N, C-alpha and C positions, 0 to 999 in steps of 0.2 A: 605699541601693545597690541597683542592678539583680539581684545576685547573690542575694540574698534572695529575690526573685520566683522567680526561676529555679529555685533550690534548693527551693522550696518546692513545685514542681509535680512533685517526684521523692520527696516524704514520703508513707509510706505512712499506713495508719490508724494503727498503732502509733506512729507517729513516727520511724520509721528512714528514712534516706534509700536508696533503691533504685533500680538502673538510670539513675545520671546519667551524662548523655550525655558524651561525650569533649570536645566543643564547651564545655560548662559546667567540666568539670575544667580545661581548658585556661584558660578566663578566670579560674578561681579562684585557679590557678597565678600567674599573670602578676598579678592583684589582690594576692596575698600577696606576691610577691617586690618590688612597689613599696609596700607598705604600710611606713609610717615609724612608726607608733604603736605602742602597747602591743598585745601579741598578744591580750591579753583583750577590746580594744575591737575588733579583728577579728572575734573570734568572734561579738560580742554585732551589730555591723554585720550580718553576712550570716545572723543567727537560727539558729546551731547551737552545739553545744557544743565543746569543745576534743577530745574523742575521735573524735567525726564529722569536724571538719576534719583531724585527723591522719590518719585514714584516706583521705580524699579526697585530702588533699596527697600522701599517699604513693602511692596510685594514680596520680595526674597526674605524679608526678615520674618513676615508673616508664615511663608510657606516654611521656614525653619522652625519656629516655635509650633508648627503643627506636625513637624516630623517628616517633612518632605525629602528633606536631605539625610542622609546618611550621616551618622555621629562620624565625627574625627575620633581617633585613637588618642588617649591621652599620652603626653609625652612627657616622661619624668626629666626634670633639668638638675643635674648635679653642680652645686656649689662649691668652691674651695676657696676660702678665707682663710689668710694667715690672721696672727693675731692683733696686729694694728689694724687691718680693714674690720676686723670683729669688734674691736673697740670703738671704732668710729660710728659702726652700724649702731652698736649699743647706746652711746651718748647721742646719737642724732634721734633714735626713737625717744629717749628719756626726755630730751628737749622738747619734741614736737608733743609728747604727753603733756610735760609741764606746761608748754607754751598755749596749749588748747586743752588745759584740763578742765574747763568748762564744759568742751565739748565731750569729754570722756564719758563712757556709760560703763559702769563697774558689772564684770560678768556675775 
């Protein structure tokens, strides 16, 4: 993973990550948000431990909330469902609402 190379450039002699650039934090946040595997494997793939990743992701999320990163464009997703899939979806939602009706809040 390229992030491992980028992060290693910010590693001090003692092994700490210092002065990580906003671009790298943004890339790290996007990589984390798209990661589908086990979190431990993510840490291992970028070569840092859980505490370091938690600190960096916290910093990146704060920067994202403050508007430091450019907003990504909205991507429209087109779904094409046939009648059978549509019925399954409809009855699945009905079952969920019935099953968890105590959690249902009327609009």
